[in-house]
C-alpha positions in Angstrom: 50.1 -3.3 75.7 52.6 -5.8 77.0 56.0 -4.5 78.1 57.9 -6.4 75.4 55.7 -4.9 72.7 56.1 -1.5 74.1 59.9 -1.8 74.2 60.0 -2.8 70.6 57.6 0.0 69.6 59.7 2.6 71.4 62.9 1.3 69.8 61.4 1.2 66.3 59.8 4.7 66.5 62.9 6.3 67.8 65.2 4.6 65.3 62.8 5.5 62.4 63.1 9.2 63.2 66.7 9.5 64.5 69.9 8.0 63.5 70.9 5.8 66.4 74.2 3.9 66.8 72.7 2.0 69.7 69.5 2.0 71.7 68.6 0.1 74.9 65.2 0.1 76.6 64.7 -1.4 80.0 61.5 -1.9 82.1 61.9 -0.2 85.5 58.2 -0.4 86.4 59.0 -2.1 89.7 60.3 1.3 91.0 56.7 2.6 91.0 54.7 -0.4 92.3 54.3 0.9 95.8 53.3 4.4 94.7 49.8 5.6 95.6 48.9 6.4 91.9 50.4 3.2 90.4 48.6 2.0 87.3 49.5 -1.5 86.2 48.7 -0.6 82.6 51.5 2.1 82.5 55.2 1.5 82.6 58.4 3.1 83.7 61.1 2.9 81.0 64.8 3.6 81.1 66.0 4.5 77.6 69.7 4.7 76.7 70.5 6.1 73.2 73.8 6.4 71.5 73.3 8.9 68.7 75.6 11.5 67.2 72.5 13.2 65.9 71.0 13.7 69.3 74.4 14.4 71.0 74.8 17.4 68.6 71.6 19.0 70.0 71.1 20.8 73.3 69.9 18.4 75.9 66.4 19.9 76.1 66.0 19.8 72.3 67.0 16.1 72.3 64.6 15.3 75.1 61.8 17.2 73.4 62.4 15.3 70.2 62.2 11.9 71.9 59.0 13.0 73.8 57.4 14.2 70.5 58.3 10.8 68.8 56.7 8.9 71.8 53.8 11.2 72.3 51.1 8.6 71.9 53.0 6.0 74.0 53.5 8.6 76.7 49.7 9.2 76.9 48.7 5.6 76.8 51.4 3.3 78.2 54.3 5.2 79.8 54.1 6.5 83.3 57.7 7.6 83.5 60.7 7.7 81.2 64.4 8.1 82.0 66.5 9.3 79.0 70.2 8.9 78.7 71.8 10.2 75.6 75.4 9.8 74.7 
């Protein structure tokens, strides 16, 4: 999967399950290019979500919800994900 397609998929899947006021997804794969286990088919994403629904949950519950939503993408295309919820 190309990075632009992955970014759109991530946005769409999260917004279909959670009410988001704003969502921003950024490719940070360059941070891992020199790592020993680097896989060019997997990406590092930075995801910023403004959501009253997520903000009302405990941080660990909100993170689990996002990881559940992106379960398949995490297996196939995402090496690392940074979540910022506000």
